[in-house]
Structures are given as structure tokens and as C-alpha cells.
C-alpha positions in Angstrom: 0.0 0.0 0.0 2.8 2.3 0.9 4.6 1.7 -2.4 1.3 2.3 -4.3 0.8 5.7 -2.6 4.5 6.5 -3.2 4.2 5.7 -6.9 1.1 7.9 -7.2 2.8 10.9 -5.6 6.0 10.3 -7.7 3.9 10.3 -10.9 2.0 13.4 -9.9 5.2 15.2 -9.0 6.7 14.2 -12.4 3.7 15.5 -14.3 3.8 18.7 -12.3 7.5 19.2 -12.9 7.1 18.5 -16.6 4.2 21.0 -16.8 6.3 23.7 -15.0 9.3 23.0 -17.3 7.1 23.4 -20.4 5.7 26.7 -19.1 9.2 27.9 -18.5 10.3 27.0 -22.0 7.3 28.7 -23.5 7.9 31.9 -21.5 11.6 31.9 -22.4 10.9 31.9 -26.1 8.2 34.5 -25.7 10.7 36.6 -23.7 13.2 36.4 -26.5 10.7 37.2 -29.2 8.8 40.0 -27.4 11.4 41.8 -25.5 13.3 43.0 -28.6 11.1 44.4 -31.3 12.6 44.2 -34.8 14.2 47.5 -35.7 12.7 47.2 -39.1 9.2 47.4 -37.5 9.9 51.0 -36.6 9.0 52.8 -39.8 10.4 56.2 -40.7 8.1 59.1 -39.7 6.6 57.0 -36.9 4.6 58.6 -34.0 5.3 57.5 -30.4 1.9 56.7 -28.9 1.9 57.1 -25.1 -1.3 56.2 -23.3 -1.4 58.0 -19.9 -4.2 56.3 -18.0 -4.1 54.7 -14.5 -1.5 54.7 -11.8 2.0 56.1 -12.4 4.8 54.4 -10.4 8.6 54.8 -10.5 9.0 51.7 -12.6 6.2 49.5 -14.0 8.2 46.4 -13.3 11.8 45.4 -12.6 11.6 42.6 -15.2 10.0 42.1 -18.5 7.0 39.9 -18.0 5.6 37.7 -20.9 1.8 38.1 -21.4 1.9 41.2 -19.3 -0.5 43.0 -21.7 -2.8 40.0 -21.5 -2.7 39.7 -17.8 -3.5 43.4 -17.3 -6.3 43.6 -19.9 -9.2 45.6 -18.5 -7.3 45.9 -15.2 -7.9 49.4 -13.8 -4.8 49.1 -11.6 -2.4 48.7 -14.6 0.8 50.5 -13.8 2.7 53.1 -15.9 6.4 53.3 -15.3 7.8 56.8 -15.0 11.3 55.6 -15.9 9.9 53.9 -19.1 8.2 57.2 -20.1 11.3 59.3 -19.6 13.7 57.0 -21.3 11.4 56.6 -24.3 10.9 60.3 -24.7 14.6 61.0 -24.4 15.4 58.5 -27.1 12.5 59.6 -29.3 13.9 63.2 -29.2 17.1 62.0 -31.0 15.5 59.2 -33.1 15.2 60.1 -36.8 12.4 57.6 -37.2 10.2 59.3 -34.6 8.5 62.4 -35.9 6.4 63.3 -32.9 4.4 62.1 -29.8 0.8 61.3 -29.5 -0.5 61.5 -26.0 -3.8 59.7 -25.3 -4.7 60.9 -21.8 -7.3 59.7 -19.3 -7.7 59.7 -15.5 -4.3 59.8 -13.8 -3.8 58.3 -10.4 -0.5 59.9 -9.3 0.9 62.9 -7.4 1.9 66.2 -8.9 5.7 65.6 -8.8 5.6 62.7 -11.2 3.4 64.7 -13.5 6.0 67.5 -13.3 8.8 65.0 -14.2 6.8 63.8 -17.3 6.0 67.4 -18.2 9.7 68.4 -18.0 10.9 65.6 -20.3 8.1 66.4 -22.8 9.2 70.1 -22.8 12.7 69.0 -23.5 11.4 66.9 -26.4 9.8 69.9 -28.0 13.2 71.6 -28.2 14.0 69.2 -31.0 11.3 70.8 -33.1 9.1 67.7 -33.1 5.4 67.9 -32.4 3.3 66.7 -29.5 -0.5 66.1 -29.9 -2.9 65.3 -27.1 -6.3 63.7 -27.2 -8.8 62.9 -24.4 -12.4 62.1 -23.8 -12.3 64.1 -20.6 -9.5 66.3 -19.2 -8.9 66.3 -15.5 -6.7 69.0 -14.2 -3.8 66.5 -13.8 -4.3 65.3 -17.4 -4.5 68.9 -18.7 -1.3 69.8 -16.8 0.5 67.4 -19.2 -1.6 68.2 -22.3 -1.2 72.0 -22.0 2.3 71.9 -23.6 1.0 70.1 -26.7 0.9 71.7 -30.2 -2.6 70.4 -30.6 -5.0 69.6 -27.8 -8.1 67.7 -28.9 -11.2 67.0 -26.7 -14.0 64.7 -27.6 -17.2 66.5 -28.6 -19.1 65.1 -25.6 -16.1 65.3 -23.4 -15.8 67.3 -20.1 -13.1 69.5 -18.7 -13.8 70.9 -15.2 -11.3 73.6 -14.5 -12.1 74.3 -10.8 -9.0 74.6 -8.7 -7.6 72.3 -6.0 -9.0 70.8 -2.9 -8.1 68.3 -0.2 -10.7 66.2 1.6 -10.2 64.4 4.9 -12.4 61.6 6.2 -13.0 61.6 10.0 -13.8 58.5 12.1 -14.2 59.7 15.6 -17.9 59.1 15.7 -17.6 55.7 14.1 -15.1 54.4 16.6 -17.2 55.8 19.5 -20.2 54.0 18.1 -18.6 50.6 18.0 -16.9 51.0 21.4 -13.2 51.5 20.3 -11.3 54.2 22.0 -8.2 55.5 20.2 -5.7 56.9 22.8 -3.5 59.4 21.0 0.1 60.4 21.8 1.5 63.0 19.5 4.0 65.8 19.3 3.3 68.7 16.9 0.2 70.7 16.7 0.3 70.4 12.9 0.7 66.6 13.0 -2.8 66.1 11.6 -2.4 62.4 11.0 -4.2 61.7 14.2 -7.0 64.2 13.8 -9.5 61.8 12.2 -9.5 60.0 15.7 -9.8 63.2 17.7 -12.3 65.4 15.9 -15.1 65.5 13.3 -13.5 68.4 11.5 -10.0 69.8 10.6 -8.2 71.8 13.3 -7.3 75.4 12.6 -3.6 74.3 12.4 -4.4 71.6 9.9 -6.4 74.0 7.8 -3.6 76.6 7.9 -0.9 74.2 6.7 -3.2 72.6 4.1 -4.1 76.0 2.7 -0.5 77.0 2.3 0.2 73.6 0.6 -2.8 73.9 -1.7 -2.1 77.5 -2.8 1.6 76.7 -3.4 0.6 73.9 -5.7 -2.2 75.9 -7.3 -0.1 78.9 -8.1 2.6 76.7 -9.6 0.0 74.9 -11.7 -1.6 78.2 -12.9 1.8 79.7 -13.8 2.7 76.6 -15.9 -0.6 76.6 -17.8 -0.2 80.4 -18.4 3.2 79.9 -19.9 2.1 77.1 -22.2 -1.2 78.5 -23.4 -0.2 82.2 -23.3 -3.2 83.0 -21.1 -3.1 85.7 -18.4 -2.7 84.3 -14.9 -5.5 86.4 -13.4 -7.7 85.4 -16.2 -7.0 81.8 -15.5 -7.8 82.2 -11.9 -11.1 83.9 -12.7 -12.1 81.1 -15.0 -11.2 78.6 -12.2 -13.1 80.4 -9.5 -16.2 81.1 -11.7 -16.3 77.5 -13.0 -16.6 78.9 -16.6 -15.3 75.7 -18.3 -17.2 72.4 -18.2 -18.0 71.3 -21.8 -15.8 70.8 -24.9 -17.3 74.0 -26.3 -16.3 76.0 -23.2 -12.8 74.6 -23.4 -12.5 75.6 -27.0 -14.0 79.0 -26.4 -11.4 79.9 -23.7 -8.6 78.5 -25.9 -7.8 75.6 -23.5 -8.1 73.1 -26.4 -7.3 73.7 -30.1 -9.8 71.3 -31.6 -13.0 69.4 -30.8 -12.8 65.9 -32.4 -13.1 62.2 -32.2 -10.5 59.6 -31.6 -10.4 58.6 -35.3 -9.8 62.2 -36.4 -6.4 62.3 -34.7 -4.7 60.7 -37.7 -6.3 63.2 -40.0 -5.0 66.1 -37.8 -1.5 64.5 -37.9 -1.6 64.4 -41.7 -2.9 67.9 -42.2 -1.0 69.7 -39.5 2.3 67.9 -39.1 3.0 66.5 -42.6 2.7 62.9 -41.4 2.2 60.3 -44.2 -1.4 59.1 -44.7 -0.2 55.7 -43.4 0.4 56.9 -39.9 2.5 54.4 -38.0 2.1 54.4 -34.2 4.6 52.6 -32.0 3.5 52.0 -28.4 5.4 53.1 -25.3 5.9 49.4 -24.3 7.4 48.4 -27.7 9.6 51.4 -28.0 10.8 51.1 -24.4 11.8 47.4 -25.0 13.5 48.4 -28.3 15.7 51.2 -26.7 16.8 48.9 -23.9 19.0 47.1 -26.4 19.9 50.0 -28.6 21.1 52.1 -25.6 23.1 49.3 -24.0 25.9 50.8 -21.9 29.2 48.9 -21.3 30.6 51.3 -18.7 32.0 49.6 -15.6 31.0 52.6 -13.4 27.5 52.5 -12.0 25.1 55.0 -10.5 22.4 53.0 -8.8 18.9 54.4 -8.2 17.3 52.6 -5.2 13.5 53.1 -5.1 12.0 53.6 -1.7 8.2 53.6 -2.5 5.5 53.0 0.0 5.0 52.8 3.8 8.2 52.2 5.8 7.8 49.1 7.8 9.8 46.7 10.0 10.8 43.4 8.3 10.4 42.5 4.6 9.3 44.7 1.8 6.1 44.2 -0.2 4.7 45.7 -3.4 3.6 48.8 -1.5 6.1 49.1 1.4 9.7 49.7 2.2 10.8 46.9 4.6 13.8 47.9 6.7 15.4 44.4 6.7 15.4 44.2 2.9 16.5 47.8 2.5 19.4 47.6 4.9 20.6 44.5 3.2 20.4 46.1 -0.3 22.1 49.3 0.8 24.9 47.1 2.3 25.4 45.4 -1.1 25.5 48.8 -2.7 28.0 50.1 -0.1 30.3 47.1 -0.6 30.1 46.9 -4.4 33.1 48.8 -5.8 31.6 49.1 -9.3 28.8 51.2 -7.8 30.3 54.7 -7.5 27.2 56.6 -6.2 23.7 56.0 -4.9 20.5 58.0 -5.7 17.8 57.2 -3.2 14.4 57.8 -5.0 11.9 58.4 -2.2 8.1 58.2 -2.6 6.9 57.5 0.9 4.7 59.0 3.6 6.9 57.5 6.3 6.1 54.8 8.8 7.8 52.9 11.7 10.3 55.0 13.6 12.6 52.0 14.2 12.5 51.0 10.5 13.2 54.6 9.5 16.1 54.7 11.9 17.6 51.4 10.7 17.5 52.5 7.1 18.9 56.0 8.1 21.8 54.3 9.8 22.6 52.2 6.7 22.5 55.3 4.5 24.9 57.1 6.9 27.4 54.3 6.7 27.1 54.3 2.9 27.7 58.0 2.4 31.0 57.6 4.2 32.2 55.5 1.2 30.4 57.0 -1.8 28.0 59.9 -2.6 24.4 59.4 -1.6 21.8 61.8 -3.2 18.1 61.9 -2.3 15.6 62.5 -5.1 12.1 63.2 -3.7 9.1 62.1 -5.8 5.4 62.9 -5.0 5.9 62.6 -1.3 8.8 62.2 1.1 7.3 63.1 4.4 8.0 62.2 8.1 9.9 58.9 7.9 10.4 59.6 4.2 12.1 62.8 5.0 14.0 61.0 7.8 15.7 58.9 5.1 16.4 61.9 2.9 18.2 63.8 5.6 20.8 61.0 5.8 21.9 61.8 2.2 24.6 64.3 1.1 22.2 66.3 -1.0 18.4 66.5 -1.3 16.5 67.4 -4.5 12.7 67.9 -4.6 10.1 69.0 -7.2 8.2 72.2 -6.5 5.2 70.0 -6.0 6.8 67.4 -3.7 5.0 66.9 -0.4 7.6 66.8 2.3 8.4 67.8 5.9 5.9 66.5 8.5 8.7 66.4 11.1 6.5 65.1 13.9 5.6 61.9 15.7 2.7 60.0 17.1 1.7 56.7 18.7 -1.9 55.4 18.6 -3.1 53.0 21.3 -6.3 51.3 20.3 -8.5 50.6 23.4 -10.7 47.6 22.4 -11.9 46.8 25.9 -15.5 48.2 25.6 -15.9 46.8 22.0 -14.7 43.3 23.0 -16.6 43.0 26.3 -19.8 45.0 25.7 -20.3 44.6 22.0 -18.9 41.1 21.4 -19.1 39.6 24.8 -15.5 38.5 24.8 -13.8 38.5 28.3 -10.2 38.2 29.3 -8.4 37.1 32.4 -4.7 37.3 33.1 -2.0 36.2 35.6 0.9 38.7 35.8 3.8 39.7 38.0 3.2 43.5 37.8 0.4 46.0 37.1 1.7 46.7 33.6 3.0 43.2 32.7 0.2 42.7 30.2 0.4 46.2 28.7 1.2 45.0 25.2 -0.3 41.5 25.3 -3.9 41.9 26.7 -6.3 43.4 24.1 -9.1 43.5 26.6 -7.6 46.1 28.9 -7.5 49.9 29.0 -4.3 51.9 29.6 -3.8 53.7 33.0 -2.4 57.1 33.9 1.1 55.9 34.6 1.4 53.9 31.4 0.3 56.9 29.5 3.0 58.9 31.2 5.7 56.3 30.1 4.5 56.3 26.5 4.5 60.1 26.4 8.2 60.0 27.6 9.1 57.5 24.9 7.4 59.6 22.2 9.0 62.8 23.5 12.5 61.2 23.5 12.1 59.9 19.9 10.8 63.3 18.7 13.8 65.1 20.2 16.2 62.7 18.4 14.3 63.4 15.2 14.8 67.2 15.6 18.5 66.8 16.6 19.2 64.7 13.5 17.5 67.3 11.2 19.4 70.1 12.8 22.7 68.2 12.4 22.2 66.9 8.9 20.7 70.1 7.5 23.1 72.4 9.4 20.3 74.4 10.7 19.8 75.9 14.2 17.3 74.3 16.5 15.2 77.4 16.4 15.1 77.2 12.6 14.0 73.5 12.9 11.3 74.2 15.4 9.8 76.8 13.1 9.3 74.2 10.3 8.6 71.1 12.5 5.6 70.2 14.8 4.4 68.0 11.9 4.0 70.8 9.3 3.8 69.6 5.7 5.5 71.7 3.0 5.6 71.8 -0.7 9.0 71.4 -2.4 9.0 75.2 -3.0 8.6 76.1 0.6 10.9 73.3 1.8 13.7 74.8 -0.3 12.9 78.2 1.1 13.3 76.9 4.7 16.4 74.8 4.1 14.8 71.4 4.3 15.9 70.6 0.7 18.9 71.8 -1.3 17.6 72.2 -4.8 14.4 72.0 -6.9 14.9 69.6 -9.7 14.1 66.2 -11.1 15.6 62.7 -11.0 18.0 63.5 -13.8 19.4 66.3 -11.8 20.0 63.9 -8.9 21.8 61.5 -11.2 24.1 64.2 -12.6 25.0 65.4 -9.1 25.7 61.9 -8.0 27.9 61.2 -11.0 29.7 64.6 -10.5 30.2 64.0 -6.8 31.9 60.6 -7.7 34.0 62.4 -10.4 32.7 60.1 -13.2 32.2 62.6 -15.9 30.1 60.9 -18.6 31.6 57.4 -18.1 28.8 55.7 -16.1 25.6 53.8 -16.5 22.5 54.0 -14.5 20.9 51.0 -12.9 17.6 50.7 -11.0 17.6 48.6 -7.9 14.7 47.5 -5.7 13.9 45.1 -3.0 10.5 44.3 -4.3 10.1 41.1 -6.4 11.7 38.4 -8.5 10.6 37.6 -12.1 8.2 34.8 -11.1 6.8 36.8 -8.1 6.1 39.7 -10.4 4.4 37.5 -13.0 2.1 35.7 -10.5 1.5 39.0 -8.6 0.2 40.5 -11.9 -1.9 37.3 -12.5 -3.3 37.4 -9.0 -4.0 41.2 -9.3 -5.9 40.6 -12.5 -8.3 38.0 -11.1 -8.6 39.8 -7.7 -9.4 43.2 -9.3 -12.1 41.4 -11.4 -14.1 41.0 -8.2 -13.2 44.1 -6.1 -13.2 47.7 -7.2 -10.8 50.5 -6.2 -13.1 51.8 -3.4 -12.8 48.4 -1.7 -9.0 48.7 -1.6 -9.1 52.3 -0.5 -11.2 51.6 2.6 -9.3 48.4 3.2 -6.1 50.4 3.3 -7.6 53.0 5.7 -8.7 50.2 8.0 -5.2 48.6 7.9 -3.5 51.9 8.7 -5.8 52.8 11.6 -6.1 49.5 13.3 -2.8 47.7 12.8 -0.2 50.4 13.5 2.4 49.4 16.1 4.6 51.7 18.1 6.0 55.1 17.3 5.2 56.4 13.8 7.1 58.9 11.7 4.4 59.2 9.0 1.4 60.8 7.4 -1.5 58.5 8.3 -3.7 59.2 5.4 -2.8 59.9 1.8 -2.6 63.5 0.7 -4.5 63.8 -2.6 -4.6 67.3 -4.1 -7.0 67.4 -7.1 
């Protein structure tokens, strides 16, 4: 009987192994065929077709994934890689076969800093004399920020364009937690540390409104100035249009010269032929195909490396995930970078609202050790706040965009008291044997926190906050009085952060790379590599596959509220972070 069972399992294992082997071979050949488009497929006078819809991340993937387009079909969470866009546009500028760029723009789920990086590279593309044309069925303000630099801006006849200024909305949960019997006990330092306000109030505090107003108007004025420069429309006139809500339909947008044409998708080719001398057989090449093509064409043999390490997501203890920066993984990766003599400089690309204080401290320490051996430059993306700023200040030089959200030098600890909820709502009781009054402080979910325990936690929080301030003062070479004026949890735009000395320069990722290379005395003899701790080839493939099926059953709102629940209920210990996402639209 045992041998029979053994043979059955051996046979099943053999079949499974053979099946996996066949899949691997198939993927390998698809990889070879798909990853390198035939150069002859790129016709002269081609138009680079960039579809800007969905979520923009630093890189869409660290590896080329066969069947990626199939897996992501109709998947609203499809990711657009910022690095792929930039590299493709840079190459297209010098490519004789590319006559221009066609931007097909939809709803964009990203922060303003990434949009600014895309906008900068497109502006540089226009210097070559080549054209940019944009089309959309509806222009959001983020979409129009990109489209505004185009030579032709086309809007669908039934399309919308609401030009109404910026706002920020915060959801408050105080009444909800009170209703279910959960009592959040808040320990925070910094009257502007608004991350905890959803627990304390049913509205924004005056300090929160003050800092958010400064942030909003900093972003808004920058946005208006850029639109004014591109469309040659007076700034005050633009602000009046925004305040009065004068634009909503395609006809309104055309009347006020925000778009140059009203037309359908199929009319784009006709406009290309008539306005830009493109042959009647308009050849589009997709961003994905062109990106794969230039990876081979621009192959760099230099032995000197400038590594871009992406720190994107919440900063947590332990291992990284798709949306988090795990301190254990990051410390190990930074150690490898530090000890690799072929790597001459490190650019830390930060897009993080912060997180665990211990995790932030451990990564900070690893960066400090590294900059003793090679230049370390921080490039801030959409957000580098609290713990994200903690990492940046360990670097030799900090570069931010005007629209980067940064600062938030503050600290909090949330203690969730579940005693009433568990005992009176669910009928769950706890009993414990302990050696001291506070022995079960962190192990008994059915107890409240007493006065002396609160006093101890306040002391811990205060001590950690003072260390945060001391590090900022030391690393940024600012007096403690100067730091106190910009701390207490205040959030700043990149423009204001530069004004107050929290960052060194306003610029983009390319500026950070150039400074890193210059600091390492490399001249032009170097190549750029992206590093991450995120996933292997097969993890990325099956993650995409899982994402496709999972997103078929759950919409984006489900994940939004799931993330809120996770942030509020499962935070442990001291936090250097913004608790909710800042979305300025």
C-alpha cells in the first residue's frame, strides 16, 4: 500500500515538474521574441503613442513579463512606469524615425511631482522641433497639466473639462469608533501633526487648515503659472475662470482656448496628416514596444554604476512588499551597494509618507554608513514626508520637485483601546496572571491603559521626537530654532521646503543622477541601474496574474477603505508618518 501511494505521488510530481518545465520554456521563447522588437518594425516618420491612464509608479516592473498585456487587460490598476516614459521620450527626441508624440490621456492616479517630471521631459522633447499632440475624452486638471504643452489639444465633442482649482478632503472616524466602542488613545507631538485628527475630531483643526491652505495654494499657483506659460493665457484670467467655473464642456474649453480642436479619436490621424506632414499611413509605436527596443539600442558597457534605489510605500519593519519599504530588505540592499566597488554613487528615490520610527532609523543608519564611502543623493518624488524625510536627511544632497510633499517632522503613537468593544459589543472577556500591574500592557487586548502607562509612552514619544529634531538640525546644518519653526508635523511643498532649508535644490531625477555622478568624479563614463527590494521575475508574474483576477471581483473603493482600516487598526509603536494619503485634485 505504501509503495502504491509512493508511486502515485511520484507520478503526480513528475507530471507537475514537466508542466512547469514546459511553461518555463514557452515563457523563455516569448521573452526572446517580445522583449526586442525588430528595428525594421519602426518605420520612418513614426509617431510614439503614449497612453497615460491609470497609476504612475517609479517603474512599471523590474523585469519584462511575458503576457503582461494579456494579464493586465481591463485591469484598472495597470501601472505606468515613470522611468519607461522618460527613457522613451529622451530616445525619441534623437531618433530620426520618430516624428512626434501622440498623448492619449485619461484619468491619472498619481501625485503632482511625477506629472511634473513627465512634463519636463516632454518640454525638452519639444526643443528638437518635433510635435506633441494630445487627445482625451475628458481632461482632468492633472491630465491637462500634461496636455497643456501640446501643439494640438483635442477634446471629444461630448467630453468634459472641469477647471475648478484644487481641494483636499479628509475623512473623520471619531464618531464611528465611538459608536462601535473602540477608543483611540493618542500620543502625538506637533500641533500640525494632523495624521491623528480623524480620531480626535469630526473636522479639521485650525492648524491643519492653515498648513493645508499653504500647501494647496503653493501647488495651485505653480499649476496656474505653468498653464499660463504654455497656453499664453493671463494668470489672473485663468484664476477667474477657475473660481467662476466657466469651463465644463468641450465648447467651453475651445472658447477659452484651452483646447485647439474638438474631435473624435479617429480624427487624430487626419490632424496629424494635415498639420504635421505625417504620411497618410500613420505608423504608431506603443510606449511598451519602444521602451523594449531602446533597452537594447542604448546598452551601456561602462563599468561605473550610479544606482537608483527606489523607496516607495510605507516604511515598515521586516520585509518589503509591493507597496512598502521593509527595513530588513533595504538595509541588506544598501549594504550590497555600499560594498560593491563598481557602484560609484547612490541615488535614493523616495516616494513615501513614512512609517515605523525603528524601521526609518535602521535605514537611516545604513545610509549614513554608505555615504562615508560614496556619494548618496536623495531625489524626492510625489511625497517624502516624516519617515520619508528621515531617510532623505541622511543623504549628502536633497532634490525635490516644486510639488513634492515633504516635511511632516513630527511623531505619534496610537493606542487602540478595544476593551469596551470586546466586552460589551462582542461579549469577549479576558483574564490574566501577571507579575506586575503593567506586565500585560502589550499582550492583553481586553484592557485599558492607565495614567502611569500613558506617562511612560509620552516619555518615549518625546524622546524619539527630540532625536528626530537633533538629526534634522545636524544633517541640514540648521539651528534648533530654525528647525522648530518648520517642524511640529508641518507639511511643506518642495518650493517652501527649499525656502526653509529642508531641501537643497528644486529639480528632477536626472538632476540627482548628474549630481551623484559629478560627486563621484565620473564625468560621462557611467551607466544608471535601478535597484529595488520588491520582487523576482516569477513573483512579479504571479502577482500580476493574481492582481488581474482579484481586481475582477473588487473595485478600487474596496481597496481604498481596506487600506484605511489597515492603517488605523494595525499600526504598532512610534510612527514617523502621514497616516492618510494627501491627494490634491
